[in-house]
C-alpha positions as CSV (number, residue, x, y, z in Angstrom):
1,M,63.4,312.4,-19.2
2,S,63.3,309.4,-21.6
3,D,60.3,307.4,-22.4
4,I,60.7,303.8,-21.2
5,K,59.0,301.0,-23.1
6,K,59.0,297.2,-22.7
7,K,60.1,294.9,-25.5
8,T,58.8,291.4,-25.3
9,T,61.2,288.7,-26.5
10,Y,61.0,284.9,-26.6
11,N,63.3,282.0,-26.0
12,H,62.9,279.1,-28.4
13,A,64.4,275.7,-27.7
14,F,65.3,273.6,-30.8
15,D,66.8,270.3,-31.6
16,I,68.5,269.1,-34.7
17,G,68.8,265.7,-36.4
18,W,72.1,264.4,-37.8
19,A,73.9,261.1,-38.3
20,L,77.3,259.9,-37.5
21,S,78.6,257.0,-39.6
22,N,81.6,254.7,-39.1
23,S,81.3,254.6,-35.3
24,Q,83.2,251.8,-33.5
25,Y,80.3,251.4,-31.1
26,E,76.9,249.7,-31.5
27,D,75.4,251.7,-28.6
28,A,74.9,255.4,-29.4
29,M,75.6,256.4,-25.8
30,D,79.0,254.6,-26.0
31,C,79.6,256.6,-29.2
32,L,78.8,259.9,-27.4
33,E,81.1,259.0,-24.6
34,H,84.1,257.7,-26.6
35,E,83.9,259.4,-29.9
36,K,83.1,262.9,-28.8
37,E,85.2,264.6,-31.6
38,K,83.6,262.5,-34.3
39,V,80.1,263.4,-32.9
40,F,80.9,267.2,-33.0
41,E,82.5,267.0,-36.4
42,A,79.4,265.3,-37.8
43,L,77.2,267.9,-36.1
44,K,79.3,270.7,-37.5
45,K,79.1,269.3,-41.0
46,R,75.3,268.9,-40.7
47,V,74.8,272.4,-39.5
48,E,76.9,273.8,-42.4
49,D,75.1,271.6,-44.9
50,L,71.7,272.9,-43.6
51,R,72.9,276.5,-43.4
52,T,74.1,276.5,-47.0
53,G,71.3,274.5,-48.4
54,R,73.7,272.0,-49.8
55,F,71.1,269.3,-50.4
56,H,67.9,271.3,-50.5
57,P,67.4,275.0,-49.7
58,N,64.6,274.3,-47.1
59,E,65.9,271.0,-45.7
60,Y,66.5,272.7,-42.4
61,F,62.7,272.9,-41.8
62,E,62.6,269.1,-41.6
63,A,66.0,268.7,-39.8
64,I,65.3,271.3,-37.0
65,G,62.6,270.6,-34.5
66,H,61.0,272.9,-31.9
67,Y,60.0,271.7,-28.5
68,D,59.6,274.7,-26.2
69,T,59.0,278.5,-26.2
70,F,58.7,280.9,-23.3
71,E,58.4,284.6,-22.9
72,E,61.6,286.1,-21.5
73,E,61.7,288.8,-18.9
74,Q,60.9,292.1,-20.5
75,T,63.7,294.5,-21.0
76,D,63.4,298.2,-20.4
77,L,64.5,300.1,-23.5
78,T,64.9,303.8,-23.8
79,E,62.9,305.0,-26.8
80,G,64.9,304.7,-30.0
81,E,67.3,302.0,-28.7
82,N,67.2,298.7,-30.5
83,D,64.2,299.5,-32.6
84,E,63.7,297.0,-35.3
């Protein structure tokens, strides 16, 4: 018979700041609606720049915000599984 233990994990909600230049729209919501591909390309570039530390190695601490955390349902683990 295996020993069962509970592992507590957490769910963190983050947001990220980035900019999109050369939009055809004055209103940001219009930009989101009509320039979807430009928005996602700019986001993808921002994430890559933060991941690689292109501008500053710790810039991601300023660019990524945290707004919520909650404890997830505990998972039953058989002893020895997923030990960190």
